[in-house]
C-alpha positions in Angstrom: 84.9 -91.2 178.0 86.7 -91.7 174.0 90.0 -93.5 174.1 93.7 -92.1 173.4 95.2 -94.4 170.8 98.5 -95.3 172.0 98.6 -93.7 175.2 95.6 -94.9 176.6 96.5 -98.3 175.2 100.0 -97.9 177.7 97.8 -96.9 180.9 95.6 -98.2 183.3 92.9 -95.8 183.0 92.1 -93.2 181.5 93.9 -89.7 180.9 91.5 -86.7 182.7 89.8 -84.6 180.5 91.7 -80.6 180.6 94.7 -82.7 180.8 98.0 -81.5 178.8 100.1 -83.8 176.9 103.6 -83.0 175.9 105.3 -84.5 172.8 108.6 -84.6 172.1 109.9 -86.2 168.8 112.1 -86.0 166.6 112.0 -84.9 163.0 112.2 -88.4 161.6 110.1 -90.5 164.1 106.3 -91.1 163.7 104.6 -88.2 165.7 103.1 -86.8 162.6 101.7 -90.3 162.0 100.6 -90.8 165.5 98.6 -87.5 165.7 96.8 -89.0 162.5 95.8 -92.3 164.4 95.2 -90.5 167.5 92.8 -88.4 165.6 90.9 -91.1 163.8 91.0 -93.0 167.1 88.8 -90.3 169.4 86.3 -89.8 166.9 85.7 -93.2 166.1 85.1 -93.6 170.2 82.4 -90.9 169.8 84.9 -87.6 170.6 85.7 -84.7 168.1 89.0 -83.7 167.3 90.3 -80.1 166.8 93.6 -80.7 164.8 96.0 -77.6 164.6 98.0 -77.7 161.7 101.4 -75.7 161.5 103.7 -78.1 159.5 101.3 -78.7 156.6 98.3 -77.0 154.7 94.9 -78.0 156.0 93.8 -80.2 152.7 97.1 -82.2 153.4 95.6 -83.4 156.7 92.6 -83.7 154.9 93.6 -85.9 152.8 95.8 -88.2 155.0 92.7 -88.2 157.7 90.5 -89.8 154.5 93.2 -92.3 153.6 92.9 -93.5 157.3 89.0 -93.6 156.4 87.4 -90.7 158.1 84.6 -88.8 155.8 86.2 -84.9 157.0 83.5 -83.4 154.7 80.7 -85.1 156.8 82.5 -84.6 160.2 83.5 -81.1 159.6 79.9 -80.2 159.0 78.6 -82.0 161.7 80.8 -80.2 163.9 83.2 -83.0 165.5 86.0 -82.4 163.4 87.9 -78.8 163.3 90.9 -77.9 161.1 93.1 -75.1 162.6 95.0 -73.3 160.1 98.0 -71.9 161.4 100.1 -73.0 158.6 99.2 -70.0 155.8 100.1 -67.6 158.2 103.9 -69.1 158.2 103.6 -68.5 154.0 101.9 -65.1 154.9 99.0 -65.5 153.5 95.5 -65.0 154.3 94.0 -68.3 155.2 90.4 -69.3 153.4 89.6 -71.8 156.2 86.8 -71.5 158.7 89.2 -71.9 161.2 92.4 -69.9 160.9 94.4 -67.3 162.6 96.2 -65.0 160.3 99.1 -63.8 162.8 101.6 -65.6 164.6 102.2 -63.2 167.1 102.3 -63.9 170.2 100.8 -60.4 171.1 97.6 -61.1 168.3 97.4 -64.4 169.9 97.1 -63.7 173.2 94.4 -61.2 172.6 92.8 -63.7 170.8 92.9 -66.3 173.7 91.5 -63.6 176.1 88.6 -62.6 174.1 87.3 -65.9 173.1 89.4 -69.3 173.8 89.6 -68.5 178.0 85.6 -68.0 177.9 84.1 -71.2 176.4 82.7 -73.6 178.2 83.8 -77.1 179.2 84.3 -79.5 176.2 85.5 -82.7 177.3 84.5 -84.3 174.0 86.8 -82.3 172.4 90.6 -83.5 171.7 93.0 -81.4 170.7 96.0 -82.0 168.9 98.5 -79.7 167.8 101.1 -81.0 165.3 104.0 -78.7 166.1 103.0 -75.1 167.5 105.7 -74.2 169.8 108.8 -74.9 167.3 106.6 -73.0 164.6 105.7 -70.1 167.2 109.4 -69.7 168.1 110.5 -69.1 164.2 108.6 -65.6 164.4 108.8 -64.7 168.0 111.3 -64.4 171.1 111.5 -67.8 172.7 110.7 -65.9 175.9 107.5 -64.9 175.0 106.3 -68.2 173.4 107.0 -69.7 176.5 104.9 -67.2 178.6 102.3 -67.6 176.3 101.9 -70.8 176.4 101.9 -71.1 180.1 100.0 -68.5 180.8 96.7 -68.8 177.9 97.1 -71.8 176.2 97.8 -74.7 178.7 95.4 -73.2 181.1 92.8 -73.0 178.9 92.8 -76.7 178.5 91.8 -77.0 182.2 89.6 -74.2 182.2 87.4 -76.0 179.0 88.4 -80.4 180.3 89.5 -80.2 176.9 92.5 -82.5 177.0 95.3 -81.5 174.4 98.2 -83.2 172.8 100.8 -80.8 171.8 104.2 -81.7 169.7 107.1 -80.1 170.0 110.3 -80.5 168.1 113.7 -82.5 170.0 116.5 -80.9 170.0 116.1 -76.8 168.9 115.2 -75.1 171.8 116.5 -73.8 175.2 116.9 -76.7 177.9 115.1 -73.9 179.9 111.7 -74.4 177.4 111.7 -78.0 178.0 111.7 -77.4 181.7 108.8 -75.1 182.1 107.2 -77.0 179.1 107.2 -80.3 181.2 106.6 -78.6 184.6 103.1 -77.2 183.4 102.3 -81.0 181.5 100.3 -83.7 183.3 102.0 -85.7 180.6 104.9 -86.0 178.8 105.4 -88.5 175.2 108.4 -89.4 173.2 108.7 -90.5 169.5 112.0 -91.1 168.3 113.4 -93.7 165.7 116.6 -96.0 166.7 118.9 -95.9 164.1 121.8 -98.4 165.6 119.2 -101.4 164.6 119.2 -102.2 160.7 116.7 -102.0 159.9 115.7 -98.6 162.2 113.1 -98.9 164.5 110.6 -96.3 165.4 109.8 -95.9 169.3 107.4 -94.6 171.6 107.1 -94.2 174.9 105.0 -92.7 177.9 108.0 -90.6 180.1 105.2 -89.7 182.5 101.9 -89.1 183.1 100.4 -87.8 186.8 98.3 -89.7 188.1 97.6 -92.3 186.0 99.0 -95.5 185.8 101.6 -96.4 182.5 103.9 -98.7 181.1 106.6 -96.4 180.9 109.1 -98.9 178.9 110.3 -98.1 175.1 107.4 -99.5 172.5 108.5 -100.4 168.9 105.8 -98.8 166.3 104.6 -100.4 163.0 103.3 -97.9 160.0 100.7 -99.1 158.0 99.9 -97.9 154.3 97.4 -95.6 154.9 99.1 -93.3 158.0 97.6 -95.6 160.6 100.6 -96.4 163.6 100.0 -99.5 166.3 102.2 -100.9 168.7 104.1 -103.6 167.8 103.8 -106.7 169.9 105.5 -106.5 173.2 107.8 -109.2 174.8 107.5 -110.4 178.6 105.6 -108.4 181.5 104.2 -105.7 180.8 105.2 -103.0 183.8 102.8 -100.4 185.1 104.4 -97.5 187.1 102.7 -94.9 189.0 105.4 -92.7 190.2 105.5 -89.4 187.6 108.7 -88.5 188.7 110.1 -91.9 187.6 111.9 -91.3 184.1 109.3 -94.4 182.3 112.2 -96.3 182.0 111.8 -100.0 183.0 
């Protein structure tokens, strides 16, 4: 199976196909650049990626992936990379992309999922990367409707198709109930933050929990390269592996 960079650098074994991994991030963190690193690494190890953009135009994503070294035109024509455009809908514009949703209303999205996505065959070679869907959908829908859609449509579809999904969720802007319900429905929880108590500030990343997969739950420093790639900084001391997904991940 292809490898998930950063995440599987800290696990004792691969994340099982069909898992939903929730990424909770602060706005100033390196989550968006890390998502590019994850995309490039998965494709580079033989997988395929479906990347859903809610926060920027598809062409911006293409230019960033090209800076990393991916030939997006070739990858898209070979169906190894699909860029889903949800961003245009946030502006009230009709997308020109092959893969797009023109409405962000939960009623419309639920119908589309029931008709197409929930009936697709298993696709373990695909990785689904979503930059910031829940927080974007809440701008256009009631929060409870968004939670219901994610729990009854989106999250279950990953298990049915055995497609691993990595979902970005902005911290500190939703109800505690929303975070709790999405965390409970996820097989893993990842945190990205910026520690501003140091000079210079430090970009940090950790695996808070993973079900049935051993992992190092410490906070790790991240280093950003000029081409948007994100790597783990060298660790100090002995790596500790945790197997209890109910622990908070700190060691």
